[in-house]
N, C-alpha and C positions, 0 to 999 in steps of 0.2 A: 519378537521382532516382525515385521511382517512385511509378508513376499506377494508375489505380484499374482499368485492363485488366492490370496487373501479375499476376503468377503468385503464390501466398502468400508471405511476407517470413517467412521460417523464423529468422531473425533476433530478429526479434518475438518467435517461439513461444517459442525457445531460451531468451532471456534472462528471459522471463515463469515459464520452466519452473524454473531456477535460483532466482530469486528469492522465489516459491511456496515452495522449499526451505530460504531461507533465514529467509522469515516463521517458517514451520514451528520452524525450529531454535533460532529466537531464542526464539520465547513457549514451547517445553520447556526452553532453558536459563534462564530467568524464573522459571519455576514451580517450580525450586529455588532462587530469591532468587541466581541465580548471579552479579549485579553485584558480589557482596562479594567474589568469590574472584576473586583475579588471573588466574590461567589461564581462567575462563570468561568475565573480564571484559574479553579479550583479543581473542576471535571475537565478542564481544556489540558491542563498539565498532564496530568491521567491519561489522557487519551492520548498525547502526541508524545508520551516518552517511552511507548513503548508499540503504539498499533500497527504502524508502517513496516517496522522491522519484524513484530508479530505475520504481518501478510506475506512478506518477501520470503521470510523461513517457508512458510507452507508451500507457497510458492517452489522454492526449490525442493521441496519434499514431493510434489507431485510433477515437478516438470521429467519430460521424456526428451530423449535425443529420438527415439521415432519420427518417423514424417518428420522431422526436423524443419524442412525447408516448407512445409503445409503450414506449420505450427508459426515459423515467422511470417511466411506471406499473411495469415490470417490477423497477426497482430499489427500489420504494415496496413491493412487494408482497415479494419476498426480504427486506427488512429486517424488517417486519412479521411474517412469518412466523418467521424465525431470531430474533427478539427473541423471541418466545413459547416457542420450544423451549430457547434458551439461560434462560429465566426457569423453565422446569420441569426441565431439567439439573441448575441450580445447586441447585432445591430438594432436587430427587432425592438430589445428594449432598452437601447440606446444606454448603454452601460457601457463606459469609457474602458477597455480592455486593449492590453498591446497584443496585434498578433505578429509570429514569424513563421518561416517556412521552419527553421532549424528551431526553433522552441515551440514545444508541442504547450498549447492553451492549459493552464491551472492542471485542474486532475492527471490532465491527458499524460503527465510524464510518464505516471508509472506503466502506459501501453508502449512507449518506446524504452522504457526502460526494463521491463522486461524483453521486450526484441532483443535489446544487448547482452541482456545474463541468459538466453536461450542462445544466441551465437556464441556464447563463452561456454556452453555445459559439455559440448566433447571434450574442453581442454579439463574441464572441471573432473568431468569424470574418469580422464584419464592420469591427470596428476589430483588427488584429492589431495593431499596432506599440504604441499606447496601451494597450490592456489589458495588455500585455507589460510594458510599463514602470511600469504600477500596478500591477499587480500584483506585484512585485518591493518596490516603496515598500509596499504596502502591509503583504505580507510581514515586512517589516523594522521596521513602529514598532508593527502589532496589539498587541504584549506591553505597548507602554504602557494599554491597558485592560485591567485586570484581570479585567471581568466577560468576558470573551469568552475562554472555555475550552474545559468539555466539553459545555456544554447547544448541543444540536443539532449538534456535530462542529465547530462556528464556527472554534474556534480551528485544529486542525490545517487544515481548508478552505480556510480564508487562507494559514497558512502554508507548505502547502505547491501553492495556488496557482499560482504561476509555473513550476511545471515542469510543470501541465497544458496553461496558454497556448502555453508554448513547444513542448511537443508537437503542441497542435492546430494550431499556425499555422507554426512552421517545422520540426518534425521529421522529417518526409521528407527535408527538406534536411539536416538534422544527419547523419540517419542514415549518407544516402551521403557525408556528410563525412568522418566517422570511420570508415568502414569501408576508404574509399580511403587514410588515410596509411598511409605505409610502416610495415614492419618495426620500423625503429630511431625513431620517433617512437610507436607503439606503444609500446614496449619503455622508453622515455622516460618515457610517460606513467605506467606500470606500477610503475615505480621510484619516482617523485615520489607518486602514490597511496598506496603501502605507509607510506613516511615520514609523512605525512599520518597513516594510521590512526596507525602506533606513536607519531605526536608527542601525538594525540588521548587516546591511554593512558596517555601517560608524563604528561600536564599532569590526567590522572583527571579528565577532564570530566565531570558529572552527566549521568545520560541524561534527566533531565527536558529538557533543550536538546533533544537528538535526538528525544523524543517528539511535540513541538509542541504541549504541552497547557497548557502553565504563560506567566503574564504573568513581567513582570521583576522585579515585586516577590517571588512567590514562587520565582525562581531566586535571590533575593537580590542583584541586580545594580542601579546605575542604569539610567537609562531611557536614557544617551547608550553605557554599556558594554553592555545591552543590545541596543540596534539594532546595536553594532560587532560583539560575537561572532553575533547571527543572520545580519548580511550574510556575514563569514566562513566562516559554517557551510553556506549556503548558494552561496557559489563553491566551498568545497570536496564539497558533494552534486552539485553540476554537473558539476566535472570528475570526478569519480569514476566517475559516472554514463556519461557519455561514452566516459570509458577502459572503462569493462564493457563496452558495448555496441559498442565498437569490434574487440572479440573475440570477437563473436559470430560463428559459423559458416552458412553461408547454406545448409545443407542441414539436410533433417528430420533426426531422430532420437527416443528417447526421452523428451530433456531438452524437446524442439521441443513432444510429445505431451502431453506432461505441461502445456507452458505453455497450449495452448489447451483443456485442463481446469482449469485453475487458479480458476474461480470456485466447483467444487464444494471444492477444496481448502482451498480459504481458508475456506470457510464452512463447512464440518464442521470443521477440525482442531481449535478450539476445544474441542470436545464430548470428543476424546481428553485434548487438555491439562489439561481441568477435570477429569475422571475420574483422572489420575495426578497431580493436584497436590495432592493429601494427601501422598503417598510421597514426592517429589521434596526438600524439603529434607530429609528423612531420610535418602535416599540420597546427596543432597552431602555430609552431615555424616559419615554412615559409610566411603563407598567414598574420597572424595577428592575434588577438582573433574575430575581427569584422568581418572577413570572415569566420572564424569558426563557430562563433556563427551562421552566413546564411547558413553555407554546413549545419549545423547540424539541423537546423529548415526543411531546404528540405528533409533531410536525415528522420526527423523524420515522416515529412506530408506522403513522399513515402512509408514508413516501414508499419503505421500506417494501412492506406489506404490498402495496400498488404495485410494485417493480420488479419485486422478487416473482411473482407470474410468470407461470413459465412459459406463456406467448412474446412476452419480451425478450427472455434469453434465446429461445429458439429462434427468432425473427433476425436477431443481432449473429446467431453462429451460421443460422442457413445465409442468411446475405453475405456473409465473410466468405462462407467457403466456396457458393458457387462462381464469389469472381477469382478466387485463388483456381479451384478448378477450371472455371473458365481459361483463364490464364495459364493455366500448367497445359490443357489442351491445345492451344494455339501453341506453344512452344513444340510442344510434340510436335502438332503438323509442317512447322517450319523447319523441323529438323527432317525431318520424314522426308518432305519433298528437297531439303536439301543433299541428302544421303543419296537421290536419284539419279 
């Protein structure tokens, strides 16, 4: 089990590095409407069946209650900044996208979800078993309420909440347990994960289930069916996530370094995807799905390598921390003046 005095866990960094590559690849493929083509729907199914649950789980593992106010402020600043930046980008590119103060733009839902999860973190740490059980229950049944959707990122926040709770409460123990599995057990887990992936592909599961943004009525199922499917997908995502993490090496490397700068890659890659969105459907139609998959893979590698450079991550963190520290300083001055 890891302790606070342990050296950096490169398994987490490497996992984040691979996951952010999958995030970027998935968005490039989606820009071309690739869910409609069998060749590209295959990797998209593999990506979406676990990549965000895995990311959320690791976010829970690394979440801290220290300086919580500053952490919340940092996410709020980054969200507000990139909400404005993406609005300007969409206007300049003449891309028809809906913007709302209450609804984060596209990929920015994760930043607001992180805000909510961190806000719950003290309660999660105080009542780990209770919050773990309740989070699974809420995740399974929240689709009954159709009003819980994109606004305030509530649907995704609640559907992916169990992974954050498990990461924040038992994540380090889980990391140690899955890493200690023998090669035979890991191989069996990989085989089963691939079988599940191919099954989901074969039944042509709607991607709406994997987004975590829709209620059961929008998904066209009864409440009972919806709960069963949601629980099944939770089990699948949890199993594939644990299998994935069990394969992570304990050494440093380019993927681990990418994982340490995943915030910048996540926040900025959408601008690249938006810029290429107008030509992606045409390219898919003209070049074919296999060529489109190859092109998207190359674009992903280039985008991640560039945006994972240290200056991008440093700029975002310094900008957000400067705003938060400035606001905190003003509040202190105001409180001091009021106390005189």
